[in-house]
N, C-alpha and C positions, 0 to 999 in steps of 0.2 A: 287882262289885268294890266292896270297902269303901274308904274314904278312908284314905290312909296315916295313921301316927301323927305327931303333932307339928304345928307350923304350916307352911302353905304358904309359899313365898317369892317366887313370881312368879306372875302370872295373865295369860292371853292369850285373845283372842277370835279364832277363825279363821273366814274367810268364803270362800264359792264355791270348794271344793276340787275338783280332779280326782284321783282315784286311777287311775293308769295302771300296770298291773301285767303283767310278762312272766314266763313260766317261765324257769328258769335252771339249768343243770347244778350239782349241789351242789359238785362238785370246783372250778368256776369260781370259786365265791365262798370256798370253804374256804381257798385261798392268800391271799385278801385279808383275813381276819377273824382276829384274834388269838387264840390259846389263852387260856383255856380255854373261849370261848365256843364254843357248838355251833350250827351252820346249822340253823334250824328248818324243817321241810317239811310239805307238805300233800298227801298221797296221792303220796308219793315225790318231790315236785318242790319245789326252793326257788323263791323268787320275788323279783323285783326290782321296785321301785316308783319312779315319777316323780311328784311330788306338788306342783303349783303352787297357790297360795292367796294370799289377803291376810289379814294379821292387824291387829287393832287392840286398843286398851286394854291395851297391853303395859306393865306396870308392877312394880316389886318391893312387896312387902309393906309398908305403912304409909308409902309414898313417893308423890308425885304422879308422872304420866307425865313423861318426859324429852322435850322437844321434837322431837328428831330420832330418837327410838328407841321410839315409842309405836304407830305404824301405818306399815306398809310391806309390800311384796311379799316372798314367800319361796317358794323351790323346793327341795325335797329328794329326794335319791336315797337309798334305803333298801332294806334286807332284814330279815329276822327271825331272831332267835337266841334261844337260852335259855342260862341258867346255873342250875345247882343247881334244876333245874325250874321256874325263873321266865321265862316268856316275855317278850321285850321287842323293841325297834327297834335296829337297828345302822344308823347314817347312814354312807354313803360321802361325802357332801357335803351342804351346806346353803348355798345362795345366797339373799342378801338385799339389799336396797336401802338398808341403813342401816349405815354405818360402825361408829357406836357400838355397834350390836347385835352385829356381827361381833367387835369387839374384847372386849366383855363375855362373849359365849358361848365364845371361845376360851379365855380366861383363867379364867372362873368353872366352866364344865362340861365343858371340854376336847373340844369338838365341832368339826369340820372346816367351820367357816363361811368363806365367801368373798363378797367384795363384788361386786355385779354391777349393772349397768344394767338396770332392770326397769319394766315398764308392763302394768297391767291394765284393761282397759275392758270395760263391759257395754253391750249393746243387747238389751234384753229379758232373755231367758234365756240368750242367747249371751255367753260369756265369750271375749275375745281376750287372749292374754297372750304377752309377749315378755320374755325374759331373755338377756344377754349378760355373761359373766363379765369382770371387769376383767383387763386383760392381765397386770398385775404380781400379781394375787391368787392365781393357782394354774393347772392345766392349762386350756387353753382349752375353754369349755363353754357351750352355747347351747340355747335352747328357744324354739319359736314354734309357735302353734297356736290353735285355737279349740275350745271344748267347750260342752256344754250338758247339763241333765238330760234323761232320757227315761223316762218311766214313773212308776208310784207309788212313793212312799216306803216304806221298811220298815226296821225294826231287825233287823241280822243275828243269826240264831239261832244258839247254840253248836253246834259241830261243822260249821258250814257254812264254805266258803272265804272268804266275805265276812267272817265273825267272825274267822277266823284272820289275815286281812290287816289289819283294822282295830281290833279291840278289844285293844289292848296297853296296858299301864298302867305300863310303865318304858322307859328307853332306857339303853343301854349305850355307854361311851366309854372310850377308853384314853389314858394318858399314860405314855410309855415302855413298861415291863412291867406297869404298874398298870392294873387294869380298875375303872371306876366305873359305878355305877348310880345313875339319877336316876329317882325315883318321880314319876307323874303321876296326875291324877284327872281324869275328865270324864263326864258323862252318856253312856249307851249311844248309839253313833253312829246318825243317822238318814240312811240312804243312798237314792239312786236310781240305777238303770243310766243310762249317759252315752252320748252320742256325741262324738266328737272327731276333729278334722282336725289331725293333728300334722305340721306343715310342716318342722320342723327339731328335732333332738333328738341332741345329742352329749354329753349329760350322762352317760349311762351309760358310753360309751366313756372320757369323761374319767376315770372312776372305776377304769379297768382292767378293765372286764368286756367280753368278746369275744364270748360266746356267748348268745343269748337265743332264746326262741320267737318266732314271726313276729308274730302279732297280739295286742295288748294286750287285757286284761280290764280295762274302764273302769266306774268308778263316780263319782258325784257327791254331794257334801254340801254344803248351803247355810250350814251354821254349826255351829260347836263352841265351848264354853267350857271352857277347860282351866287346871288349876292345877299348879304345879311344887313340888316339894321340893329341897332341897339335896342334891347328889349324895353317895353314901357309897361309900368304898372297899371293894370286895368281892373283890379279889384284890391 
């Protein structure tokens, strides 16, 4: 993936990510995703992901980091879509521990951010993560669990399911009937298989998704450096 044209506008660093993915019927997602976006599939299945992590170094281009919005936990619920042959990510929700980040993301890039009380702690390789959405922020949603890497690291090869789930270089959002695309750029993901004990997860149900496969596919990544471009209207 080549870097998009023009200057980037925001940089973030992501740490200690869990990718927990479940198979999902295409029709279950179709009713929740606006046209003309198409639900993207791998071997005939759509996928829904829950991704907890910590971010740092968040800042706009040519500006210093803001005291309450440069480092915080985030947890997103996502699936995968295409438009005009361009694969990307569709977010059902993004919970985070910074009120300023929630306001900025909702206004600037039209993403469904929600304020939540969140903690992430580490004991060696084991990450413990808790998130509870604020009651006035949106539908009740919570996540609690522990996770850790398991096995050797690898870069996902083109054509594999791991590549399909992670190597995405844009996100889509909507504002009314308008569809927006935000381009992003980062190095190829460095992944490991993961182990997780998920004690509580109402994030997917809060998005209105009712049918999922039983066991999640789990991956871990220790770090990613990401740059964002201004969203552009594509419909």
